[in-house]
Steps between C-alpha positions, in 0.01 A plus 500: 500500500279794414201389301284805430602653171682193377205268554266709294754537225558126479129430481489726198787315329459281189478154657324267261560386147220316333197552288326803658437795271653809664696800380872431497656672805860561588660349813430695817748715686497497880607796713843354560552464123493871422859536394498189280152599380626834385801353326284256306208737435230246595160651583324408822191280478173625631274193467541136615495293182648180354761503228421333171775317312519780243542758774768294669703464185460873438638572846783259444592651165490864612623481856780249473646640184611799705604280791716289275668806350580631847628180658688317226774761468815301570643152487487484879126556511452178306553307822742246641400180318524602135593155365219340696256752351624412151459133584134552594442684171654224286277329244721187475383216718847343528643829623220538753545141619873551544442814706234321704757234586747774592236660720435170675869467589501860616207433732681201649793721593269771631316249716830391655600858579160585651459177693833562672355818656130431569470774761616772262265427210124532481358146506251586226793583269656158566168324443449689177841389370425141600171504308673654199764225503226239476383660175836450327381190319408436139119508467331201342326521163268202459458371144235233456536254211176341373439266210378158401668168571767413245550857382854521635462711815753301700747483210464875459574559868802266492641691202444833676687368801783377276455142622451184297297345782371675808122524479351152427346484152371145467261463791167330441281740692725677747635764264148612414355465850761663724618861501880513468664822618857576391689786666849619590705290741671729755716220645878522449554136597634312192334181625165681498528662157155359417220475755140380478216506749206265450201609707224243557134582557357474849324195640165681495549600136582140400202358688276754329660416166433129553135574569481676165679210330263245656212709378651521151540122492134450582563332835227696678241375251609139530586493129879492495635575154702230323879495498489546125359848545615754236817657636397861436151461646428621853489144630819415308689792655369412846607135465849602376551713811382229739709232331810722499497554876365153588653266239360181658148637501235355270148626438342209680664621822373855461146411593625370836716803584428856607700802392601565860626144549695506175659835582611375842748245360829556678720519188287783362432681827874541568528708182187714522561853621878467472762656275788295362820681413751372245845662476742397226818638338386436141183545301495135394510380859222739601297387200520140621420610853186683389380213280479273804212715617334650196540253213184319400701208365695239692845639558806283465748514782759764413862511596435851633230399750572554867585160649321599820177581313212257552457359151200289593302808406606446138227240472254771590453799269481816703399763247131513606614597850726789397381855548793692348864444399755777549834485321790734578778552245781743428396541136581851376145553376381483863763737639286809440221373727292310244295214644385268221196289586393205284128513572250215478139565410325705765200266463684201648252282690746502790384803695839561664688503171230708332534753781879509457469555125235765555722681752788511255272637226380762747855609587651472153676806365502338157333202330655293222271305272691209344390313189664288233555716195300260282194567714575870517489513119231246419263506796498863609653406834503859625121508503469138605730525801379849590139387534216713630550403864873561484452836328247601761747423778766701317252785470415493871865474604608778262738255334422541130828685450701238690454211253790344310440234235763230441486270198707187555654226284585726209745236377207265437426593139422328169700710257308396189164585655630817661665619178173464311298687762766770544538570125861388465470373142819676384702347782351156431589529127855604578544200731344267242740625233798453729397144581452428127845635417652287773327186373614562142858558606506184710370302204750641244815581689646144518663596830471148632685356199766770526558409862531131414748574218695724736514219751620254234770736374612563857534132567684453170740781588574340835569167326739665255685664790530163672628341177764773466605427856532130420733564200709748693555237769592247228750755359665530842532121528635464143760771570627287787558215256183306572297341223151646482188408300180699428266534803229243532239733660247664261185696565289232338596271786350722777206377698160585363386678818776755448366590156204723426192333361463534123261385230543157344585652163745776433348801336637624173701818546349788310711731290326794670728624774224615734308177471820303539551657843179344616558149363553222750860369490623250758854463628540182302385680184751778556778251568415311185531819294814581690670168423459546125803736481696356792828310435441123501711256700451132563455387853852352531676769303811638671456876510789734426549851625395627155178291515419627843575862404283466192208361704531770765499774238192348335318460830588855601356636177181302553486620858517862383223437248282340772568785739404757240180313418414465865553875548280575199230269640530666843452843345202375305347336808563813708330710234206264478468472878516879528214534255307230684556662839400838361174356365437305821573804717268711288222248555572493875514881516176535310334234717622677816396840362159368400453337841616815674276715279203274567560512875554877496202582278271267690615664823425846362170387356403338830608807694279729295212252489500464879508875548214546258304219668566647843377845394197351325421275795526793738267707285247217472521448876428867571216509250349181635516639854348834399222341296419252774471772765282744306405412139305823461809720541752272331688673217727267299679800352615624838842367598549466873880484471775528239486143365767557235743618767404207724595264218822681411619509859439128565843336544519181290802269497548200272750269664660160456626350824634192321702704250632716783619199700677358194665829404612549860702178456650637175294260288375616161124535464337533161322834465669665801820693431569584864337499842323832440291333228337287771380826672588357842756782562238758401247342734754514782547871437122536502491336844750751632309783332183390677676536836637846427200708606477325836876515555525868405213587731654302786850643448384860480283465807791348690753759385259787567444384857875442536555862397264612776680287759843632401384861492342464844816349642710773340283773651530328840876454482596840350524830684160677542591817313181691573513425869847646532374850416174504698415566861294251692177696448567527126559127474173440678322734259652327201398158632145629558494618140621164373247311712224727376591438137553129543167468679339697221652261247370204698151649502514571128613146416248338734216701348629408153503131595150537642384649172673218311317251721170673424576496130591129509185429700292684243662301218437174686140592583432537130652156448297353786181619333608297200528198732129520568410524132741216419340284772153553357629421151671177616198390702284507186736259324579272796211256447589456133863431591404245765278315253790472257712300743562139389304204633837350594443149382794264510743591225356849471783743419322783679548618858281476811310804615699511825829565327691825458408516132130502583549792739695685233215446255259655748731797563577558130195721420568707812864559401407558138258775598756651737814461285525831314409710806749308712776547244423870461501548878837341570693582185381859454306661784700379800843562340387848395392578857833379640694698242303813579563449870873452441522831319307672779729360769806610309370855475420514873842363590691733270308804621547445873858379468597801288370735773710329765811500281460870432475560872816295561691701238401823668633359828854458362483141377781433253455397139613147584239464773232646277608256230461206737160626612391544141616147413318368803184683401521359148553150639192539722292598199629204304443279803132583528460444125653154550259428785201597286633281218528204737141563608399461136662156499318410821166603352574284194568203728179565695282535191640173359404325821162670499405398144556139604282536807178483299538136391631402844200661671259316271674174580482569874128575470437170324729295725222369731311376195822344365540318832141377488552371148821322595310291758251377241565151358340219309332469161394829343735703717618727220149593393411585858817706547429698186140563610610615846753742356255638244238551771749669734617741232152574366356576844795696641673641195451864591624443854802310364611794290397766749746350750767414244645850490497588870849362554633683193344828619655457842843423354497800266371735770784387728744564217381862481524536878849350490605769252396770747665325794830442320515858374423646842754271667763604246409865557546464876841336460605760246389780733709363785804452275466856365489641853803294590696620194424869557567466870855386421547809280371748761606369842855460629602138531585325821865587553579212738798287405331177380230652273758734354730212413214302349390799293851553373544137402161493331570828319826366361324186383223699328740739329663214310181291453390677181816396314374139503217596265725626220 
């Protein structure tokens, strides 16, 4: 290829993008661009300079406005895959996910077509499709759940999963000591609907842990603490762990054993370093299977336990040996890629578990702080749980905006106390009045007496009916000529147990009709009144038909009177009961409304209080940091961030897992009208919302790259229109032009990535200078911190100087000094540099690609081909934006690792001294250990902090280098793919039989592929 004029011209082209003050030039025009140059009226550059962002955007706005008007002139020029383009542009995550799934199926079919003809297809194309297929998965969004023991974390998670029992909630220590990860179960096996993996710590970790426990128990000093040690003390915790794993152990034996010997017991060694998997068809069975391993209490043998499982281990509690528990479920809340992690404290004395918890915190995309609502209201839990150390880690990780606060147990409420504090005096008075009205009605209604009279009248009526029946039977017998006498059966002769209880004395019947209804009248009393007007016959009197008729008529009249009275009593009772039920229902409604109002208002009050406390705590944290770093320049009036917005944007949910579980079973729960009142459904939606950004980013990146693959295959399989009209020499000239432009683009992008690397390096160098100042600041305070460590006498609730907490205390001043600069670097400066670079790359791509497209149009390329090329160019631009975005995520991951390197480096530096201290024993050991550590820190404090940031510097520098390497690698691949695409447009395809058949089959497949994205 000729290099003379073109080389000079390309050297003069706008190649960079960042931070250098130069006049804004226009893109250069090479000698072979004269026709397109004239059509676009772009002046030629005369000086080699670097484009600024403003200049780039100016070029983009002016140049491509004309290009767009020229090219987008028909429906055909929009390209082949219109529906796929619309899919990429969608803002709805469910739509994007559906199209991503469609794209995955499409790639499977493509892979089958291509693999059947390996000699006809470029191997790099096949490899690219294979790599793209591997990306058709739902990305994980890790949500860490932190909170105190007994605050309802496990119950909250169970409710989110829609399970009554899945995550154990009643463990003694396991639930607070072991990280439990819950994620989507991809298995379609019904017998494996629920899966759990229990990973145990390694043998080395357990041996090291036992050494710490022996030290905590005072074994090295010869002063073993008593078995009655306070449970929450260091020695108490250490003894609980030892006793759990070795139930037959007593403290007298400890002095005769070493940590290594104890750890080598066969029953324990067979578990260490292994992972147990439990697969069950139901949540209840999995729950029982997990409890075998993680429960801190003795577990009863369950009907669901595997009969082949070795249950001798039930005598031994295994929770101190567990590193992490992973649970897999098909709960809908997990289907969007959410991974919910119930986190223990990251200051666990078990180093392996502390490392696991710390890793989850480092990788978390969101953090949930869980607290009982009573604490959230009364004890300012937002500030308490988000302590200074936790806030500092959030600051360093850039996670302040990723916090969610969850108040639990909202059903736990004292209505009287809540009503007073929430100013519900009117509601309380209304309820009191309703209760008073109910009491008065119950006292005056006489409903009980009405019911007893109704019962007596009913019985009397039945007796009259029976007596009528008796006389009618006698009438039938007398008509047949038989002699009949009056019946000998009377109501007064019935057994006492058949009669209702009545007072000893009959009450006098009042003349007042209403009061008469409520008088007690027994069946015998009614019958006595009844007999007064009844015809009288002696016992042996021979009844005639007239006598019998007379008695039946009399009885029938009395029956009608009784029936009418019973009906009147029934109406009166129904009226009274209706009034009673109305009053009772009003009391119940007012009680439910008051309870619901109390719950709702307390929720709203707590929500606002937590947001206010969060904003205030954040402001106090920033002010404390600023004042501590430089008191002379501290200005309390200067706000470092929008604290009001930080408070307003904090998601706060007030939930009741217990009420949710009851309502899910269709049980009524006082104060909760429906499931939405528990806020569990809203929290589930919040979980899915938290995954949306990651899912949208993943889907768009996948669909954008899919567009490129399909366009490339279409250009390969379709007829090369330009090549049909050109001679061999003209084709060669066109390919030289394309190569020249593509190489120019590569050079532009590589120089832009080099400038980005320089800009990132400059940003990091400024941060590294802060490392040095932070190290000097921390060194001044190190001796004071070391002197504040506890003497560690038996029963002391403090921690030894060789623990993780002690290292954190040493690192705290360093991180405090560094915090604001670190946050500013990785939340503002680095993202701004990446964004600026993305815009620069887009301008370079659009400029060079537009020149080539214009050239192709001049060489007889059809509108459809131009449309495909334009779509492909747009997809390339979007693709490089996606790559730069992913680099931002990688830098975030690297900086989170780096800000944890400081404490780790300090610990590594002090490790030899820790080892020396661990070998000390005998009386006075703790005093000697403290003196050794104080001396070590005092004498070497500057060296400790000078070396503490070397690893972090190295990690961050590699992150910047990785950005350059990834961008350059992507540029090289893109260059090759561009050459390949344009080659297919210019050159005539191989006309041999097999490639032609493959092209035709592939073309037919591609022409109908877009319909799948409708």
